N, C-alpha and C positions, 0 to 999 in steps of 0.2 A: 363788717362791710368794708371798712377802710382797707383791711388786709386783702380782701378779694379784689378790690379795685386796683390796689398796688400791684398785685400778681398779674392782673390782666394787662396793666400798662407795661409791665416788664416783658410780657410775652410779645406785645405789639412792638416794643422797641427791638426785641431780638429778631422778629420777622422783618423789620425794616432794615436791619444791618445785614441779615443773611436770608433774603427771600428764596423761596423754593423755585428752582430753575427748571422749566420744561425742556427735556431733551429734544433736540432737533433731529428729524428724520431726513437723512440725505442719501442720495444715490451714490454708490461706490463707482469708482472709475474702472475701466476695463482692466488696467494693470492690477489693481487690488482684487478684482473678481477673479482674474486668471491665477493669481498667487494662492487665493483661498481654494480654487478648484485643484491646483496643483498639490495642495496638502493632502487631498483625498486620492487623487489619481496617481501621483508620484510620491510614493512613501520613501523609496530608496532607489539606488541606481538600478537594481533588478526590476523595479516597477517600470522604469523608463525603457529598459530593454524589452520587456514584455509588450509594451504598447507598440513599440516601433516594429518588432518582429511580426506581431499580429497584423499590423498595417501592410507589411510586405506580403504576407500570406494571402490576405484579403485581396491584394492587387494582382494575384495570379502568378507570383514568383515561382520559378522552378529551382532557384538557388538563392540562398540568404547567407551573407557573410557578416559576422558581427566582430567588431574590434573594440577593445576597451583598454583604458590605462588607468592605473591606480585604483583598481576596484570599481571603475566607472565614474569615479569622482571628477577626474579631469577630462576624460574623453569616452564618449560612446559613439561608435560609427556603425550604422547599419546600411549595407548595400544589397540591393535586390535587382532582379531582372524582370520585374513585373511590368504592368502596362504603362506606368509612368504618368505624368501629369503635364498639361500645357501651361502657357503663361497665364491664361485666364483661370486655370484651376488653383494655382498656387496660393493667391491671396485668400480665396475661399477656404482652402485646407488649413490656413493659419488663423482663421476666425473661429470664434466659439460656436459650438452646436451646428457646425456645417459638415455634412457627411454624404458620401455617395451610396451608403449602404442600406439606408431606410429613407422612406419619404415622410415619416412621422404619423401615418394613419394607423399603423399597427406596431405596437411595441412588444408583441409576443411572438409574431411570426418572423423570427430572426434566424438567418442562415450564415451569418458572418461572425468573426471574432468581435470586431469593433462595431459600434453603431451610435455612440453618443457625440462624437465630434469634439472631444475635449483634450485629447492627448497632445497634439502639436501645439495649440496655443498655451496649454499648461506648462509644456517644457520650455517654450519660448519665454515664459514669464519668470522662470527660476534659473535659467541658464542661457548660454550663447548658442543659439540654434541656427544651423545652416542647412538649407534644403535645396538640393539640385536634382532635377528630374527632366526626363525627356520621353514624350509619348511618341508612338509610331506616326511617322509623317509630319512631325513637328520639330522645332529647334529646342535644344536644351536651354533651360532657364534656371536661375538661382535666386533665392530670397534668403535674407538673414533676419533673425529676431534676437534682440539683446535686451534683456530685461523688460520685454513687452514692446519695445520699439522696433518697428518693422522697416526694412530696407529692401528695395527691389519691386518687381522682378527685374532681372537684367540677364543678358546672354551668358552662357556658360559652355563648357565643354563636357559632353557625356555622350557615350554611344547609345545607351537606352537604360530604361528602368529608373531607379531613384537611389539617391545617396543621402541619408540624413545623418548629420554630424551634430552631436551635443557636446559642448565643451563647458567646463567649470560649473557642473550641476550645483544648484543651490547657491550660486554666488550672489544672487539677488535677495536670498533669504538666508544669511550666514548662520542664523540661529539653528537651522535644521542640520547644518554640518556637525554640530556637536552630538547629535543623536545617531550619527552613522557609526558603523563598527569599523574594524580594522579592514585594510584593503583585501587581506586574504578572506575575511568573512564575506565581504560584499562581492568578491569575485566568485565565491562558492555559491552564493545566492543567484548570481547571474547564470552560472553554469547550470544550476538546477532548472531555472526558467527556460533556457534554451533546449535542455534535454526533454522537458515536458512537452514543449511545442514540437520538437523533432519527432517524439513518439506519436503525436496526434496527426502528423503529416509525413508518412513514410515515403511519399513520392517526391518530397522536396529535399534537396541537399542543404545541410547546415554546417557552418564553420564558426567557431569561436576562438579568437586569437587575443592574447594578452600582449599589447604593444607597449607596456610600461618601460620607460627609458628609451624609447625610440627604436628604430630599426624594424626588421621584418616581424619581430615578435615571436611569441611561443604559442603554438596551437594547443589549445586546452581541450577542444572537443571537435570532432569531425564525424559526420555521418553523411555518406554519399546517398544519393537518391536511390530508392529500391524500386526495382521493376518486377513484372510478373503479376500473378494473381494477388488479390487483396490480402488473403490470409498469409501467403508466403512473404509478401512485402512487409507485413506487420511483424512476423516472426523475425525476419531479417533486421529490421529497425530495432526491435526490442533486444536482440542479441548485441547490437551495436551500443545501445544505451545502458542496458541493465547487465549485460554480460552474457556470454553463451552458457554459463552454469545455470543461470535463471531459466533460459529457454529449455535446456535439457532436463531440468527438474520441475517443470511446470506443466500443468494439464490444460488442454484447450477447453474453453468455455464457450458455448453457443446455445442460448435459450431465449425464448420470447414468450410474452404473455400480455394480453390486452393492449397490443400496439406498442409495447416497449421490448427492445431486443437488447440482450447482454452478450457481448463477445469479449474475447481476450484470453489471457493466461493467468492461472492461479497456481502458485507454487505448492508443492507438497508440504505438509506440516513440519517435516524434518528439515526443510529448507526455510527456516524462520529467521527472524532478526530480533535484535534487542530493542529496537525502536521501530517507528512507522516510516522510516526513511525509504523503504522499498515499496510503498503503496502509491500507485499511480491510478487515478480515477479520471474518467473523461465523460462528459455529457454532451452528446451531439458534436464530438470532436473538440470540445473546449475543456482544457485542464481545470479541474476544481479541487478544492480542499474543503469538502463539505462534512461538517461533523456528523450529520445523520448517516451518510454513507460510510464513514469510518466506523461508526458504531455498528452498522450492519455487518461490516467485515468481521468485527470481533465476535458478533453473535454467530456468524456462520462457522467460525473456526473455534468456538469456545469449547467444544467437545474434544479438540485435539491439541490445543496449546495452553500452557500455564499463562497466567496473567502478565508475566514479565517477558513474554515472547509475542512477536507480532508477524502476521503472515506477509508474504511478498506477493503482490499482484499487480497486473496492468489490465484494467477492466474498462470496457467502453460501452456505455449506455446510449442507445439511439432511440429516439422517439419523435413524434410530431412536435415541432417547436411550440405549438399551442398548448402542449401538455406540461411544459416546464417554463418557469420564469427565470431568466438569467439576469435580470435587472434588479437584484435585491441586495447587492453589495457593490461599493465603489470600485473594488478591483475585479468584480465579476468572478470571484473565486467560490462563491456559494450560490446554490440554486434552490428553487422551491418548486416541487412537483405538485401537480394538481391532485394526484392520487399517490401519496407517499407510501401508503401501506401496500399498494400493489407493487411498487418498485422494490420496497423492502423484502416482500415475500419472494419476488423473482430472484433477487440476488442470493438470498439465503438458500432457497431450494436449489438453484443451479449450482452453487458452490458445493453444497452437501452432496449433490448427485454426482458431481465429477470426483469428489473426494472419495465417495463410496466406490466408484468404479475403479479407483486406483488399486483396490485390493491390498496386498501386502507390500506394495512398492514403497521404498524409502529412497531419499535423495542420493545421487551419486557422490555428492560432496562429503558424505559421511565416510565412504571408503577412501576418498582422497585425503581427508583429514587423518585418518588412521595410518595411511602410508607416510604422511608427513611426520607423524609422531614416532615412526620407527627409527630407533638409533642403530645405525650400522657401525660396528667397531672399525675404527681407522678409516672411515669413509673418505673418499677423495672425490674431487669434481669429476663428473662423468667424462671419460675420454672422448675425443673427437671421433675416433674410429672404433667400431665394435671390437670387443675382446674376442680372442680366438681360444677355444677350449679343445681338448683332446677328443671329447665326445659331445656330440649334439644332443639335444633333449630327445629321448626316445618317444616313439609313438605311444598312443593309448594302450594298445594291446601289450607292448613290451613292459609298460609300467604296471599293468595289472598282474602279469605273470611274475614279475620281480617282487611285487608286493606279496603275492600268495607264497612265493618261495621263502621270503625272508620272515613271514608271519603265518606259519601253518596253524590250522584250527586247534591242534593239541598243545601248541606251545603257549600261546596267549602272552599277556604282558603283566604277569602276576606281580612283578616287582613294583609296578606303579601303584598298587593298591595300598601300600603301606606308607612309605616315606613321602610319596609324591601325591599332590592334590590333583589327580587326574585319572582317567581311564580310557582305554582304547578299544574300540570295537572293530574286529576283523570283518572285512566285507564278505557277504555271502552271495550266492547267485541272484536272489531276489533283490538284494540291495544294489548289485551292479546294474540292474535294469532300471532302477529308480533314479540313476544319476541325471536323467533327462528332466526331472522335476525342477521347478524354478529355485526352490531352496535346497535342492540336492538331498543327500543321504547323510545321516549322522555318522561320524566317524569316531567321535570321542567327546568327552566332557573334561574341562579343566577348571580347577578352583571351585569345583562343585557349583558352578553358576553359569558357565559359558559352554555352549554346545558348538562343536566344530563340525561343519557339514561340508561335503565335497559336491561341487557342481560340475557340469560339463567343462567349463572354462575358468574355474577358480574355486574359491572356498568361501563359506559364510560362517560368521561368528554370531551366535544368538544369545542374547541375554534372556535366560530361561524364565526368570521372575517377571521381567518387564513384558515379555511376549505373552505369557500366560495371564498376566493381569489384564492386558487388552482383550484377550479372548473371553475371559470371564465377564468382563465389563459389557462387551457387545452382546454376550448371551443374556445377561440380566436385562439389558435394555430392550432386547427383542421380546423377552418374556413379559415385560411390563407393557410393551406396546400391544401385545396380544390380549392381555388380561385387563389392561387399564390401570390407572392409579387409584388404589383404594383410599377412601376417605375415612377419617376417624372423627366422630361427632364429639364436640366439647361437652363436658359435663355441665359447665356453665358458659354459655356463649359469651364472647367478649365484645363489648361495645367500644368502638373507636370513634372519637370525635374528630371530624374533618371539617374543612370549609365546603360550602355547597359545590363549588367547582371541583374540588378534589374528589368529593363523593360521587359526582356525576361522571367524572373521568373514570373512576374506579368501576362504577357500575356498567360502563360501556364494555369493559373487559371482563365482566363477571362470568359469561359463558366459557371463555377461554380459560379462565382460572379454575372454574368448576371441573373442567376436563383434567386438570392436574391435581384435583383433590382439595382445592381451596374454595369453600362455599361462603359467599358473602351476600348479605341482603341489606337493603336500605332500612334504616331504623328511625327515620324522621329527621327533617332539617338536614344538617351536613353529617349526621352520624350514620355509621354502618355497623352491622353486627356480623362477627365471624362465627359461623356455626360449625364448620368442619375444617380440618386441616389434613394434609396428606399423611396417611398412617405410617408411611415408610420413614418420615422424618421424626416420629415420636413427639415428645413434648416440645413445643416451639413457643416463642414469644409472638403471639398473633399480631400485636400492635406493631412491632418492629418489622415483621414481614410485610404487613400492609403498607407501611411507610416506605420500605425498600421498593415495593412494586410501584407505588405512586411516583417515586423519583424517576424510575425508568420510563414510566408512561409520560411524564412531563418532558423528559429529555429526548426520547426516541419514539414516542407514540406507541410503543408496545413494551411488554415486559416479559423477560425470560428469567426473572429472579427465582420463581418457584421451580421452574424446570432446572435451573442451575443448581439449586440446592439438592433437588432429587438426584441429578446426575452425579453431584459431588459425593452424596451418600453411597450411591451405587459403586462409584469409583473406589471409595474406602472399603466397601465390602469386597469388591474384586481384589483389592490389594491384599487384604487379609485372607481371602480364600484361594489365592493363587499359589503356585509352587514357590516355595521359599528358597532364597539363596542358601547354599550349604547342603542341599539335598542331592544325593547321588541318583542319577536316573539310569534306567536300563535302555538298551538300544531301541526297543519297540516304543518306549515312552518318548524318547527324544524324536524318533520319526513321526510318531503320532502328533506331537506338538508341531513339527514342521508342516505336516499335511493340514492341520487346523489353521495354521497361519496363512497358508496359500488360499484357503477357502473363506477366510474371514475378512470383511472390509476393515480398512484402517489399521491392520495388524502391523504395518511397518513402523508405527510409533506407539509408545505407551500412552497412558492417559494424560501425561503431562507434556507431550510433544517430543520426547526424547526418542531416538531410534531404538527399535527392538533387535536389530541385527545390523551387521556390517558385512558388505560383500567386497571381497578382493579378487580381482581378476588375476589369472595365472601370469599373464604377461607383465603385470605390475610387480607380482611377487618375484618373477625371474629378474626384473630390472633391479630389484634390491640386492640381488646376489650377483649382479653383473652378467647374467646370462642373456645378453642382448646381441 
């Protein structure tokens, strides 16, 4: 008892020395609130540029000029010719949650870029902000904000529109400066932001200038306003931003379903990239980087590209604002659709439809890369004036007559069959008429793998193995689509223990999986039983397959893993069943392969996204030999 009392006394003494202190709840001041908000809204200089340019677009600007210094760390200036603001508007614009874009009654029916009213006060809390604006029929006014302290409004000089200047970003929160990257990296991020907004608004002109070091600066990006029809304006702007090569090698997309419309351009599989840098997605005109949409792109191209290649697209989704929530991310870069599965299905079906309609077409950049790789002995820079030759290029009739004279039917090219890896086919009357075909007429085979064909205006080099592999693969897929995927019953059905949520998610997709030969039934609690698997896959690890399907269902809401495995197997079968490299082909075999390529969708690329043929125009070949 004594020991207990002593312990109790000791505890009381300790409490008297260090009593438990109740934390005090206090209201943060506006400066702290704005700095906290700035941490979400303004992550880096590119975030500030995005907010300011979006405000300019919402103000009805027809021209937006952006100037930055030191990667935006020391200066960001955005000038627009929009509607401007009055002396009464400026103080409200610099206060939190004040906006002209919504009235607060409906946070879903949003038709503008901005709507939260946080950008300007957040920027003023972490930098030195100057705002000069002039509305029609009013005088120009200026306000300044330094570390949250406001000065003005006061008279200023400005013809119209608004000029927002932000200096010394994060000077009020110097710890954030340590997390910024180099000036070059920050400038690249700013350039990407301006380009994305320029793609969303083809009718607005944009200019980005780097004024580091003072002076007029260096123009980084310029896109003049596009006029004309909406589709023509979009193509012109995409050519300015993504390059004319993208527009020339992309397919137009225009599809709609259940009130959602998809438009834009999707590049051919052979015009792919090593990363997703050339993927631009927009929802109701807003640039987004949504993981779900990126996953849908991969699913749409999965039959044409290997996993290390990424498609190039510029796609625009338009729908009723009530069908999409844009207020799910601080930077508004992600969205949430009311019916995500319908959007997913629209994108996949539309892209596969346009890719299927491309037939055997491959990107022109393949031929350009081939020409660049050609080594011309002793080549010199192209002369300013065209070279003069004794004889101009003869016409088609003269070329044919000369060819027949030099290569009569009874002479042949027998010497090539021994020491050389090649054979030459002399043209016959029937072949001469076939030159009008897209892939031309086979004229020879070199290195027992490459078919040389002549077209009206050039020649085509075909990889016989890659081309036939795609043809066999498409034929196998068509046969499976007609007969269905056969299922193989397991001798001992395999029980897979899952959580109840995972089991429910899996059973929701049970009908779709059954169509692919994977039959799953509930087994009580969170367990499911796998009774049948796709017969074409042979012995499979049923539990691992189910877990893979669940991972995709959790991430994307749908699973294509079973289909991927089936397609991968068909691809391997096609590879082993196609014409092998090293096999000599007769003229009729080569021409039959060319005709099949012309009639088969996706034959312009093999199962891994590589081109099956290269087309060289005659004018380009002549340029190699100086015949210009």
